[in-house]
N, C-alpha and C positions, 0 to 999 in steps of 0.2 A: 623129904629132902635127902640129898645124897650125903653119905657119911663123910665126915671131915677127914681129910688125909693128913697124917702127921708129917712134920718136916723131914726131909731126906737130905743126906749128904751134908747136914749141918749148914745148909744154905740159909741165910737170914732172910725173913720175909717170904718164905715159901708158901705159907698158908694164905697170905693175901694174894700172891700170884695165882694160886690154884682157884680161889674164889673169882678172881677177875677173868680167868679163862673159861669159867663155867658157861656152857651154852645149853640151856635146857630147851628142847623143842616144844614143851607144853606151855611155855610162857611167851608173852608178846616180846618182840625184839626190843632191846634197849637202844637208846639213841646212839648212833654211830655204828650199830652192827647191822649185818644183813637180815632181812625178814625171815620169818619162820618158813620152812618148806611146805607147810600146809596152805599157805596163801600165796605160793609162787604162781605166776601166770603160766598158763599151759604152753604159751608160745616161747617162754624163756628157754634158752639153751644152756646146757651145763658147760662150764669152763673147767679146763684142767687145773687142778690145784698147783699153786705155785710152790716149789720146794722151799721149805723153810728150814732153818737150822734145827737140829734135833734138840728137843727138850726133854726134860725128865718125863718118863712114862707115867700115864694115868694108872690108877688101880684097875683091876678087872671089873669091879662093880660099875665104875664110870664108863668103861668101854662098852658095857652091855646096853647102855641107854642111847645107842646110836639110832637116829630116826629111820623108820621104815620107808621103803619107796612109796611114792604117791600112787593112789589107785587111778586106773584108767578112766573110770566114769566121772571123775570129779572135774567140774569146769568152774574154775574160780571167777572167770569173767562173767558167766551167767549168774553165779551166786551173788556177785556184787551188784547185779542190775537191779534198778528200782522199777518194780512192776506196776507202780501206781502213778506213772507219768513223770516222776522226778528225775528221770535220767539215771545213769550209772553213778554210783558213789565213787568218789576219787579214793583210790588206795593211798595209804600213807606213803609220803615220799621217802624212798629209801635213802639211807645214808651211804657214805663211802665204804667200800670194803674195809673190814677190820684188818689192821696191819700188825695186830698182836701176833706174837710167835705162838706156835702150837707144838704139841708133842708129836712124835712120829705116828701115834695112833690117829691124832686128829688130821694129820696130812693125808691119810688114806680116805677120809671122809670127802664126799663130793662137795665141790664149791658151787654155789648158786648165784647166778647173775642177778643184778638189782632189777627190780620191777620197772618196766618201761613207763615213762610218764605219758599220761593221756591228756587230751585237751580239756580244759576246765569247763564243765557244763554251764549253760546259761542259768542264771538265777530264776527260780520258779516263784512267781508271786502267789502267796497263799490266798485262798478263797474263803470268804466268810460264810459261815453257816448260820442262817437265820434261826434255825431251830435250837441249836445249841450255843449260839453267840460265841463261837470259837473259831479259830483259825485251823485250817487243815491244808494239806497238800492238794494240788490240783488233781482231780480225777476226771479224765476225759470221758469215762463211761457214764458219768452222772451229770455231765455239764448242762444238759437240756432240762433235767428234773430239778436241779438245785439252783439254776440261774436266778438271781433276784428279779422280781417282776419290775417292769418299768412303767406300768399303767396306773400306779397309785392304788390306795385302799379301795376306791369304788371299783376299779377294774378287777382287783383281786376278788372282791366280793361277788361281782357278777360272774366271774369265771368260776368261783367256787359253787355258786348256785347251779350253773350249767353242768360242771364236771363233778361236783360233790366233795371238794377237798381243797386244802391249801396247795398241795402239789400241783393239782390240775389248774388252779388259778395262776400259779407261777408259770406253768407251761404255756397257758393260754395268753398270759400277758406278754411272755417273750415273743410269742408268734405274732401278736398284734402290735404293729408299729404305731407309736403315737404320732399325732399330727405335729408337723413342725412348722415353725414360722419362717420368716424371710431370712433370719439369721441361721436357720438350721437347728435352733433350740426346741425342744418339745413345748407345746402350749399347754397352759393350765386349762382346767375345765371351764373357767369363766371365759377365757380367751377363745377356746375352742367353740363355745356356744356362740359368742360374738361373731366369730368367723363364719359359722354355719348360718347365722341370721343374715350376715352381709351377703353371703352367696345365693340366698334365696332371691328370686326375681321380685321386683317391687310391683306396686299397683299399675304403674304406667306401662311397664313391660308386659304385664298380663293382659291389660286392656288392649295394647297394640297387637299382641298375639291373637286376641279374640276378633278383632276387627280384621286383621289379615286372613284369619280362617274364614270369616264371614265373606269377604270378597273373593277368596278362592272358591268357596262353594257357590257363589253367584256366578262366578266366571264359568265353572263347570256346568252349571245348569243352563246358562245362556248358550254354551257350546253344544250341548245336547239338544237344546230347542232348535238351534239353527240347523243342526245335522238333521233333526226330524223334519223341518219345514223344506229344506232344499233337497233332501234325498229321500227320506222315508215316505213323506207324504205323497210324493209323485209315484213311488212304487205302489203304495196302497191304492191311490186314486185310479191309477191305470188298470189295476186288477179289478176294482169295482166296476169301472166303466166298461171294460172288456166283457165282464160277466153280464152286465145289463144289456149290451149290444147283442150278444149271442142269445140271451134269453128272448129279446125282442124279435130277433130273426126267427127263432123256433116257434114263437107264438104266431107269427105271420104265416109261416109254412103250415101250421096246424089250423089256421083260421080261427084262432081264439080271440083275436082283436078286431075291432070294428072302428071305422072312422067316426069321429064325433068328439064330444067333450071329454077331457082327461082330468084325472085328479092330481093335485099338487105332488110333484115328485114322480109321477108316473111317466115313463118313457113312451114316446109315440113316433119318433123319427130318427134318422141317422144323418149326420152332417159329414160331407167329404169336402176336403180342400186338397186336391191332387198335388199342387205345387209345394205345399208345406207337409205333405204326407200325413194329413190329419184325417182320422176316422174316429168319430166320437158320437155317442147317443145324445138325442135332445130330449129333455124331460120338461114337464110342465112346471112353471114357476122358476123364480130366481133365488130361492132360499139357499143360503150357503150350506148349512148342515145337511139339508135334504138333497141338494142337486149339485151346487158348484164345487163344494169340498169333496164330493165323490167323484170328481174328474169329468163330470158330464156338462153339457151346455144347457143353459136354462132359457126357456121362452117367457117373455114378459106377458104375464096373463092378467086376468082381471084383479087379482089381489095386489098387483103392483101398478103397472102401466099397461092397460089393455092394448094389445096389437093383433093384427090379423094372423090367420093361419095360412099355410102355404097354398091350400087349395082355394082361397078366397079369389074371387074375379078381380078385385081391386084391394089395395091395402099394403101395409108395410109389415113384413114378417121380421120381428127383432128378437135377437138372442144375445145372451151375455155368457162370458167365460173368463177363467182365471188366466192371467198372462204369465204369472210365476206361481210355482208350488201347486200342489193338489192336481197333478196331471198337466197343468198349464197347456191347455189346447190351443190358446190364442197367443202363444209366446211370440211368434214371428209373423203375425198379420200385418205388420208395418212393411213387410217385404212384398206383399201383393201389389200387382200393377194393373192398370185398366186392361180388361179382356181376359184376365185369369178366371178360370171357371170356379164356381162354388155350387155344389149339388146337395139337394136335400132329398133323402129317400123316405117314403112313407110306405104303408101297407099296400097301396095300390099303384102309385106313380113315382116317377123321378121328376124333380123340379130342378132345372139347370138355370143358374144365374151367372151373369158376367160382371166382374168387378168394374165399378164405374168411377168412384172417387173415394178420397180418405181425408179425415179430419184428424191431424196428429194430436191435437190437444184441446180439450174443452173442459169446463167445470162440470162436476157431477150434477149440478142443478140444472144443466141445459137439457131438459127433456124434450125440447122441440126437435131434436134429431131422430125422435121415435114417431113423429107425426106420419099420417098417411102420405103427405108430401114432405119428406124430411128437410128441415132447415139446414142449409149449407151443403146439401148433397149435389146441388145443380139441377135437380129434377124440377120441372115447372108445372106438370100436371099429374093427375092421379094415375097410378099404374100398379104393377105387381113388383114390389121391391123387397130386398132383404137388407137387414142392418146388423152388423157385428159390433158389439161394444166390449171394451176390456179397460183395465187400468194402465196408467202410465205416469211417470217413468217406471221402469222395471223395479220390482221389489218395493213399490210404493202404491198407494191408492189415492194420490193427491188429485189427479186429473183423469179424464177418460179419452180413450182413442177410439174413433169411429171409422168404420169401413162400410161403404154401400155398394149394393149390386142390384142389377135389373134382370128380371126373368126373361130368358130367351128360348126356353123349351120345356114343354111338359110332355113326359113320356110314360105310358103305362108300363108297369113292371113285366107284363106279359110279353112285350116286345124286346125285352132284354135291356141291358145297361146302355146308357147313353155313351156317345163318343168320348165325352170328357173323363169317363172312368175306364174306357177300353184303351185309350192311348197310353 
């Protein structure tokens, strides 16, 4: 403490006035006094001291305690800042400047302006720490780690097993948002399980899905089957029939085949219908897998309904073929008109027929159309006839369509092709 100064000039109350005027820079400012120069804001400007009436002079020891100038590196605003997210602390509100009179030595001391008022910071709600069960100031650097989990004890346990600790459980629980109900509130475990069970499809829904998938599969299979029947079967049959015709012609040229009886499925002749642009081999028998489905025309042989061969002096040479699919050689025989040529080529001769009549529809059981004198053909006596049979209507096999022709020319192959094939 500063040594007390004795009374001077006999003035009463001098000791009390000296103590009242005492301004120690090492102590906090008293109410009503200006703040200490050590906590003066950097932006504050010094003001010229107001001249005051001269008072009695301080002793030399008191004058030596004058505060030293403020260092340049000091930043009171930065020092007062709360680095843990609490904002800057509010400096004590300065009081009005002291109006007490000073001595001439005090008048030479610099006067300091009051600290400027700053806006009051928003209150910071303390965060509860689960580990210490205490309150602390908000720390934004640890908000993710110390945020309380919202998933309940079960969620914390599961997260702890995955992450290996309570902190990892808390972090995982904060990252996982709990299920919310219609009112936006989190659901309990029982309510969440009930909601999950309600979200699962029932037996009726599962059955309807299964039935729908079955129908879709059946539809796809039917579409593939139709595509095969209407498109691919024709390509495949035409390739097989073309190969059989070329092979037959090669055998004739090399003399490997001889006229006579033929085995089922064996080709022995070629059928031409110039108007319909049909060129197709004729094989023995009317078996679908061996003959008809391979795009060829089948001859009614002894295993079905025996009919004559083309070289017979009298008889009915009857053949059958598909109207749709599998090469469909008889697709448009309904367009034939009387007089249109139908040619059969064998190893030795050409047999030329002229179309005579047509039966648009008849039951499959009507085999009389294959007789030596075909029923319904208009022929009345034995002769050399040809009969073409196929299914009708198109894409069905409910009935049969019959076309008849009568032989008009027999021409050896050595003499060349007949006029019907040259034109």
